[in-house]
C-alpha positions in Angstrom: -21.7 -3.9 -11.6 -20.5 -3.3 -8.1 -18.0 -0.6 -7.6 -16.1 -0.1 -4.3 -13.8 2.8 -3.6 -11.7 2.9 -0.4 -10.2 5.8 1.3 -8.7 6.8 4.6 -5.4 4.8 4.8 -2.1 6.3 5.9 0.7 6.3 8.3 0.1 6.2 12.0 2.1 5.4 15.1 1.4 2.4 17.2 -1.5 3.0 19.5 -3.1 5.4 17.1 -6.3 5.3 15.1 -7.5 5.5 11.5 -10.9 5.3 9.9 -11.3 3.6 6.5 -14.2 4.3 4.2 -15.7 2.3 1.4 -18.2 3.9 -0.9 -20.2 1.3 -2.7 -22.3 1.7 -5.9 -23.8 -0.2 -8.8 -26.7 -2.0 -7.1 -28.7 -2.2 -4.0 -26.9 -4.3 -1.3 -29.7 -6.1 0.5 -28.6 -9.6 1.0 -24.9 -8.6 0.8 -22.1 -8.7 3.3 -19.9 -5.7 3.1 -16.5 -6.2 4.7 -12.8 -5.6 4.9 -9.9 -7.9 4.2 -6.2 -7.1 4.4 -3.0 -8.4 2.9 0.0 -8.0 5.1 3.5 -8.0 3.5 4.4 -11.6 2.4 1.1 -13.0 3.6 -2.2 -14.1 2.0 -5.2 -11.9 2.0 -7.2 -12.4 5.2 -10.6 -11.6 6.7 -10.8 -8.6 9.0 -14.5 -7.7 9.5 -17.8 -7.8 7.8 -21.3 -6.5 8.2 -24.6 -7.9 6.9 -26.3 -5.1 5.0 -29.7 -6.5 5.8 -29.9 -6.4 9.6 -26.5 -5.1 10.4 -24.9 -8.1 12.1 -21.2 -7.8 12.4 -18.3 -10.3 12.5 -14.7 -9.8 13.3 -11.4 -11.8 13.1 -10.0 -12.6 16.5 -6.9 -10.5 15.8 -8.9 -7.2 15.6 -11.9 -7.9 17.9 -12.2 -5.2 20.5 -10.0 -2.8 18.6 -11.7 -2.4 15.2 -15.4 -1.5 14.6 -17.2 -1.9 11.3 -20.3 0.3 10.6 -22.3 1.7 7.8 -24.2 4.7 6.6 -27.2 3.4 4.6 -28.0 6.8 3.0 -24.4 7.1 1.6 -24.0 3.4 0.8 -20.7 3.6 2.7 -19.0 1.1 5.0 -16.5 2.2 7.6 -13.7 0.5 9.5 -12.7 2.4 12.7 -9.3 1.1 13.7 -8.1 1.9 17.2 -5.1 0.7 19.2 -3.2 0.0 16.0 -0.2 -2.3 16.1 2.7 -2.6 13.7 1.3 -6.0 12.7 -1.8 -4.3 11.4 0.3 -2.8 8.6 -1.3 -4.0 5.4 -3.2 -3.1 2.2 -6.9 -3.0 3.3 -9.5 -4.0 0.7 -13.2 -3.4 0.8 -15.3 -6.4 -0.3 -19.0 -7.0 -1.2 -20.4 -10.5 -1.6 -23.9 -11.9 -1.9 -24.7 -14.1 1.1 -27.7 -16.3 0.7 -26.9 -18.6 3.6 -24.7 -17.2 6.3 -21.7 -19.2 7.2 -18.3 -18.1 8.5 -16.7 -19.8 5.5 -18.8 -17.8 3.2 -18.1 -14.6 5.0 -14.3 -15.1 5.5 -13.4 -16.7 2.2 -10.8 -14.4 0.6 -11.6 -15.4 -3.0 -15.3 -14.3 -3.2 -17.1 -11.2 -4.2 -16.1 -7.8 -5.6 -13.1 -5.8 -4.5 -12.0 -2.2 -4.2 -8.5 -1.1 -5.2 -7.1 -1.2 -1.7 -5.7 1.4 0.7 -2.4 1.2 2.5 -2.3 1.3 6.2 1.2 1.6 7.8 1.6 1.4 11.6 5.1 2.5 12.9 6.5 1.2 16.2 
């Protein structure tokens, strides 16, 4: 059973940075996409970024491209989301996600209803 534990959220001023961590356990993650989604106040959960565990390819939403970086530490089974140049509109609960990806498609990677989820971590960006 996949377990995902997020950490690293908090309060930051606009323009600042935060790094989220997601410690994954319960299986090996070859063939999985490990990623981050977020749910902003009053909005549906949305895709932020993902990384293919086999090969390391990364994908980002247009809203965070160039500001956020997803990375991993294989030895620790941990995925990170480095968030720079944060904006008030980045305020959200951020969720770690793990999903099996047999055939890569953006729909498969970005679908907010698939895979296993962590408990979420709050990120608040003040203006």
